[in-house]
C-alpha positions in Angstrom: -9.4 -19.0 -10.3 -7.7 -15.6 -11.0 -4.3 -17.0 -11.6 -1.7 -14.8 -13.2 2.0 -14.1 -13.8 2.3 -12.0 -10.6 1.3 -15.3 -8.9 3.7 -17.4 -10.8 6.4 -14.6 -10.0 5.7 -14.3 -6.1 4.4 -18.3 -5.7 1.2 -17.5 -4.2 -2.6 -18.4 -4.9 -4.1 -15.2 -5.9 -3.3 -11.9 -7.2 -3.4 -9.9 -3.6 -1.1 -7.8 -2.6 -1.6 -6.3 1.3 -0.3 -2.8 1.1 2.2 -2.0 3.9 0.4 0.0 6.6 3.6 2.3 7.6 3.1 3.0 11.5 0.2 1.2 12.2 1.9 -2.0 14.4 0.7 -5.7 14.3 2.3 -6.1 11.0 3.4 -9.6 11.4 -0.1 -11.1 12.4 -1.8 -8.8 9.7 0.8 -9.7 6.8 0.8 -13.3 7.6 -2.5 -13.4 7.8 -2.8 -12.6 4.4 -0.1 -14.6 2.9 -2.0 -17.5 4.9 -5.0 -16.2 3.0 -3.5 -17.0 -0.5 -2.2 -13.4 -1.3 1.0 -11.0 -0.5 1.4 -10.2 3.7 3.8 -6.7 3.8 6.3 -5.8 6.6 5.9 -1.7 6.9 9.8 -0.7 7.9 9.1 2.5 8.6 9.8 4.2 12.0 10.9 0.9 12.9 14.4 0.5 14.1 16.6 -3.0 13.2 15.9 -4.8 16.4 12.6 -4.4 16.2 12.0 -4.7 12.1 14.4 -7.9 12.3 11.8 -9.4 15.3 8.8 -8.9 13.0 10.4 -10.2 9.8 11.0 -13.6 12.4 7.7 -13.5 13.8 5.6 -13.4 10.4 8.2 -16.5 9.8 6.8 -18.3 12.2 2.9 -17.1 11.8 3.3 -18.1 8.0 4.8 -20.5 5.4 3.7 -18.4 2.6 6.2 -15.9 0.8 5.7 -12.8 3.0 7.3 -9.1 2.0 9.2 -7.0 3.4 8.4 -2.8 2.5 11.2 -0.7 2.3 10.3 3.1 2.6 11.7 5.7 0.2 12.7 7.9 2.7 16.7 9.1 2.7 19.2 8.0 1.5 21.0 6.5 4.6 17.4 4.6 6.2 16.7 2.9 2.5 20.4 1.5 2.0 20.1 0.7 5.8 16.2 -1.6 5.5 17.8 -2.9 2.1 21.0 -4.4 4.0 19.0 -5.6 6.7 16.5 -7.2 3.9 19.5 -9.4 3.2 20.9 -10.2 5.8 17.3 -11.8 7.2 17.4 -13.6 3.7 14.1 -11.5 2.5 12.6 -12.6 -0.7 10.3 -9.9 -1.6 10.7 -6.2 -1.5 8.0 -2.9 -2.7 9.3 0.1 -1.9 7.3 3.1 -1.0 5.9 5.5 -3.6 8.2 8.3 -4.2 11.0 8.7 -6.5 14.0 9.1 -4.4 16.4 7.5 -7.6 18.3 5.2 -5.3 20.2 2.2 -6.4 17.3 -0.1 -3.9 16.7 -2.0 -7.3 20.3 -3.7 -8.2 21.6 -3.4 -4.2 17.9 -6.1 -3.7 18.6 -7.7 -7.4 21.8 -8.4 -6.8 20.9 -11.1 -4.4 18.5 -13.0 -5.5 15.2 -10.3 -4.1 12.5 -9.8 -6.1 11.5 -5.8 -6.0 8.2 -4.4 -6.6 8.1 -0.9 -6.6 5.2 1.5 -5.9 4.8 4.7 -8.9 2.3 7.3 -9.4 4.0 7.9 -12.9 4.1 6.2 -15.8 8.2 7.3 -16.4 8.7 5.6 -13.3 7.3 2.7 -14.2 9.7 2.9 -17.0 12.7 3.9 -14.8 11.6 1.3 -12.9 11.7 -1.5 -15.4 15.0 0.3 -16.2 16.2 -1.1 -13.4 15.5 -4.3 -13.6 12.8 -4.4 -11.5 9.8 -8.0 -11.3 7.2 -5.7 -10.6 5.6 -2.5 -10.3 3.0 -1.5 -8.2 0.9 1.9 -9.9 -0.9 3.5 -7.6 -3.8 6.2 -8.0 -4.2 9.7 -6.6 -7.3 7.5 -4.8 -4.7 5.8 -2.5 -4.0 6.8 1.9 -0.9 7.5 1.8 1.3 8.8 0.0 -0.1 9.4 -3.4 1.1 11.2 -6.8 -1.3 13.3 -8.8 -3.1 11.1 -11.5 -5.9 9.0 -10.7 -5.6 5.1 -10.8 -8.5 5.1 -14.1 -6.2 6.9 -16.6 -3.1 5.6 -14.4 -3.2 2.4 -14.4 -3.6 0.6 -18.5 -1.1 3.1 -19.5 1.3 1.9 -17.4 0.1 -1.5 -18.4 1.5 -0.4 -22.2 4.1 0.8 -21.3 6.4 -1.9 -19.2 6.6 -5.2 -20.1 7.0 -6.2 -16.8 4.0 -7.1 -14.6 1.8 -4.4 -13.0 -0.3 -4.7 -10.2 -2.8 -1.9 -9.6 -3.6 0.5 -6.2 -5.8 2.7 -5.5 -9.1 2.5 -5.5 -9.6 -0.6 -4.3 -11.6 -2.7 -1.3 -13.9 -5.4 -3.1 -13.8 -7.8 -6.0 -15.9 -5.0 -8.2 -12.0 -3.2 -7.9 -10.3 -6.7 -8.4 -11.9 -7.5 -11.7 -11.6 -3.6 -12.8 -7.7 -4.1 -12.7 -7.9 -7.1 -14.4 -10.1 -5.5 -17.2 -7.2 -2.6 -17.4 -4.3 -5.5 -18.1 -3.0 -5.2 -14.6 -1.8 -8.9 -13.5 -3.2 -8.4 -9.2 -4.1 -5.5 -7.0 -2.4 -4.3 -4.2 -5.3 -2.8 -1.6 -3.8 -0.6 1.8 -7.2 0.7 3.3 -9.1 -2.1 3.2 -6.5 -4.1 5.4 -6.5 -1.1 7.7 -9.7 -1.8 9.3 -8.3 -5.2 9.5 -8.6 -7.2 13.0 -5.8 -8.3 12.7 -4.5 -4.0 11.9 -3.0 -2.6 14.5 -4.8 1.1 13.7 -6.6 2.1 16.6 -10.0 0.6 17.5 -11.1 4.4 16.8 -8.7 5.0 13.3 -10.7 1.8 12.3 -14.5 3.4 13.3 -13.4 6.6 11.4 -12.7 4.6 8.1 -16.3 2.7 9.2 -17.6 6.1 9.4 -16.2 7.9 6.7 -17.4 9.2 2.6 -15.2 9.5 -0.5 -15.5 12.8 0.5 -13.7 12.5 4.1 -10.1 11.5 2.9 -7.5 14.6 1.9 -3.7 14.4 0.6 -2.0 16.9 2.7 2.0 17.8 2.7 1.5 18.2 6.8 2.8 15.0 7.8 5.8 13.7 5.5 6.1 17.5 3.3 5.0 15.1 0.7 1.1 14.9 -0.3 0.4 12.0 2.8 -4.1 11.1 2.1 -5.9 11.4 5.5 -9.1 11.2 6.8 -10.1 14.5 7.8 -9.6 15.9 11.3 -10.1 19.5 13.0 -6.2 19.6 12.5 -5.0 18.7 9.5 -9.0 21.0 7.6 -7.7 23.7 9.5 -4.3 23.9 7.7 -5.9 22.9 3.9 -8.7 26.2 5.6 -5.0 28.3 6.3 -3.1 27.1 3.4 -6.4 28.1 0.6 -6.5 32.0 3.0 -2.9 31.8 1.8 -1.3 31.7 5.0 2.9 32.4 5.5 5.3 29.1 5.8 5.7 29.7 8.5 2.0 29.5 10.4 1.2 26.7 8.4 4.3 25.0 9.9 4.0 25.8 13.4 0.1 24.2 12.8 1.4 21.2 10.8 3.4 20.6 13.7 0.6 20.8 16.3 -1.3 18.3 14.3 1.7 15.8 14.1 1.9 16.1 17.8 -1.8 15.3 18.1 -2.2 13.0 15.9 0.9 11.0 18.6 -0.4 11.6 21.1 -3.9 11.0 20.1 -5.6 14.3 20.1 -5.7 14.3 15.9 -7.6 11.5 14.6 -6.8 11.7 11.7 -6.6 8.0 10.1 -4.3 6.9 6.8 -7.2 6.0 4.2 -8.1 6.4 1.0 -11.2 7.2 -0.8 -12.5 3.4 -1.0 -13.1 3.8 3.1 -16.3 5.3 1.7 -16.8 1.5 0.8 -16.2 -0.3 3.8 -18.3 -0.8 6.5 -17.3 -3.3 8.8 -13.7 -4.8 10.9 -13.2 -7.8 9.1 -10.2 -11.2 9.7 -7.7 -10.3 6.7 -8.4 -13.8 5.5 -12.1 -13.3 5.1 -11.2 -10.1 3.8 -9.4 -12.1 0.8 -11.4 -14.9 0.3 -15.4 -12.5 -0.2 -12.8 -10.6 -2.3 -11.8 -13.6 -4.8 -15.7 -14.6 -4.2 -17.2 -11.8 -6.2 -14.7 -12.0 -8.6 -15.2 -14.9 -9.3 -19.2 -14.2 -9.2 -18.9 -10.9 -11.5 -17.2 -13.0 -14.3 -19.9 -15.8 -14.1 -22.3 -12.8 -14.7 -20.5 -11.8 -17.6 -20.1 -14.9 -19.4 -16.2 -14.8 -19.0 -14.1 -17.9 -17.7 -12.2 -16.7 -14.5 -8.4 -18.4 -15.0 -7.7 -14.7 -15.8 -4.3 -13.9 -17.0 
């Protein structure tokens, strides 16, 4: 059921990708669980040393014989080049690139070594350029998503990207169940990527408090802020984040905002700031489940929806 050309491209059973959860941890356990359930698990590279990243790749291979991917965060040129070279050396076969527009020849570098490349894009123009550079597919991510976000919502972004490129399009941002999966396919996508839903998975390395914050949050409890990386990152509100947003609206100076942002970042590291990275879909997440169960339930829900609508469940 739901076999699309993305499944053929990646060698997976279901066109469901786990978003890279940089900074959260437990990458091998989560990625392997998603891959073993028929989706595509993804390891994050952000914040990891070369030795640690190599270890996580090897640990994932020990936990699953299924395909999995490595995500390369769109950071400075040196970081991107270093992780890309490591991916080649370790024989990684699938890479997703982080949200943003780094304008680096990463796609060409990876394609030279036969690696399947799927950049995350937040605008149609980025999708078009990634196709021109040789990307195998693009992940169109709306501003509802957790982590780095653009300025366009998923519902208008996805069909426009589908119309603009000929390669497979994966939908991301605001998806957590079978309804979102079916909707993405109806918009022309060949599959979906979910991040926030997997933060609240048993195998996720997020703290118990972070997971509980997602479960307790409503769709109004997140905000996109440049506090953490200089680009807008959607997180669940915390006292420090709310204070920064309030002071910005009041016209605080750049110096004052920078000092406040520094305190928020330090608080996040030491645990005094419990701002979890999450998308607006957190309002739908009400329990912590195993990653494999999340994938299986999503497929079951989508099949039931298609049967109810009188649709074929073998979507292309």
